[in-house]
Residue, then its C-alpha position, 0 to 999 in steps of 0.5 A: m294733918p295727922e300723918e304730917k305730925s307723925f312724920g314730924a315726930a319720926l323725923k325728930n327722932i331720926k335726927k336725934f339718933q342720926k350721928p350714933g347711926i352713922l357711927l354704927v354703920f361705919v363700925a359695921i362696915l369696918t367689922v365686915i372688912a377686917p373681922n379679925s382685927f377691928p372689932t376688938s377692945r384693944n383696937i377700939s381703945n387704940v382708936l379712942w386713944s389716938v383721937s383723945a387729944i383731938g376730942i379734948m381740944s374740940a370740946g374747947s374749940i367748939f366755943v369759938i366756932l359757936l361764936g363765929g370765930i376760928d382758932l388756927s393756933l391750936g396746933s402751935v399752943m399744943a406743941f409749945t405748952g407741951a414743950l414748956a411742961v417737959s422743959i420745966i420737968r427736965l429742969s426739975n430733974y424729973s421731980t414730981a414737983g416739977a411735973f406739977f408746976g410744968i403742968l400748971a405753967a402749960l395750963l396757964t399759958g394756954a389760957a393766956v394765949g386765949l386771953f390775948h386772942g379774945a382781947v385783940i379780937t374784941r378790943f381792936k376788932v381784928p379778924a380772928f383768922l389773922v390774930t390766931f394765924a399770927t400766934q400760930i407762927m409766933l408759938s411755932g417759932a417759940a417752941r423751936l427756940l425753947l427746945d433749941n430745935k431738939i426732941l426732948s424725951c421725958l420718961e418720968p416722973p409717974l405723975f406726968t407719964a400716967i396722963g398719957m399711958k396709965k390705964i383704968f379698966g383697960f382704957p387709957l387715961p386720955i380717953y377719960i380726960m376727953i369724956m370729962a372735957a366733953a361732959v363739962s363742955y356740954f354742961v356749960l353750953n346747955k345748962t348755964p347762962f354763959g352757954r346760952g350767951v355763946y349761942a346768942t353771940g354766935g347767932n346774932p351778936v347785935a341782937a345778943k348785945l341789945s338783950g343785955i348779954n356782954t358779948q365781949a366778955v363771952t367772946v374772950t372767955g370763949y377763946i380762953i377756954s379754947g386755949f386752955t383745952a389746947a394746953i390740955g391736949g399738949i400735955v396729953l400728947a407730950s405724955m402719950t409720946q413721952q417727948a416734946m418736939a416743936s412740930a408735935g402739934a402740926g395739923y391738929e388745928t385742921e383735925v379739930i376744925t374738921a371734927i367740929v364741922i363734921g359734927g354739924a357745927s356752922l363756921m358762921g356761928g350759933e349752931g353746933n354742939v360738943t357731942g357732934a364734935i366728939f362724934g366728928a373726932v371719933l369718925v376721923g379716927l375710925l376712918n384712919n384706923g379703917l384705912n390702916l387696916m385695909n393697907v390702903p397706901a398712905a398717898v391715898h388716905p387724904l383723898a379717901k378721907g376727903m370723900v368720907i368727910i364730904a359725904a358725912v357732912a352732907a348726910d348731916t346737913l341733909g338730916r338736920q334740914g330734913k330735905g331728903l326725908a321730906f322729899i320722899w314724904r311729899k312724893n308719897i303724899k302726892a302718890a296717894g292723892w293727898p294735898k301737898a305739905 
């Protein structure tokens, strides 16, 4: 029926612009609530800056989620790698070379943790939840030992502090790092055989293996990427705060997973994308900002965030399945006396 085909095309377009539409609605609401403080370039810049580390890690952790796995060590990797970079910088007397090697050591450590996760999961068939939870505990303790339960400041050299504080065209560098991480992730997932292998392995690992995909290599690589971006997040956070502390990454794994799920990814694997994950991270940032601008008591924040997150996930799910619009369409067809779709 031509009408049904036109509805299908319209529904497809609505799904395409659904997430930007939700963000625009959210921005419009906050603009009305706080017209003098919210819709300013400085405030928007601060919101994006505050969620940049979450966005960076989401761009890497989406690979693990698409594989049907999970990485609970993100916060601990973040804290440990940030502490490692700062410790090396301090040992080098805040030299530029020390900053370079500190950042390099942090990145390699993050990748090594991911390699460990992938190897244990694929070779010994240990559930990802258990492996990454154990690593979370171990790295949390390692960060405390490395820092001797102290908070280490790091106000120089410029090579390190610029990562979190330097501004380009009025926006902090971490925002650009987040955009770059998302762009690379998008390209890999959508334009490379490896990306197609990630979706195939997460959707149906048996079928993927029978089709010639090396599912073990894909899984290991996915966890390496997750660990690597967690290290980038750790470096960015340490530079933003200009210090290292063992509890720096506490709760970040929850924020990242929340952002990815809000963005439409399935924890069962095989469904989701990095643009949705970044959408989720920005939405969480806008929500935090809005609650602060409205002077909502901190004790109420978890309740408000939980309600909005549930609403956002429900709206995204209905939009992807087309249930709400399909219901309305069928009602209209019935009212017009047409056969049911």
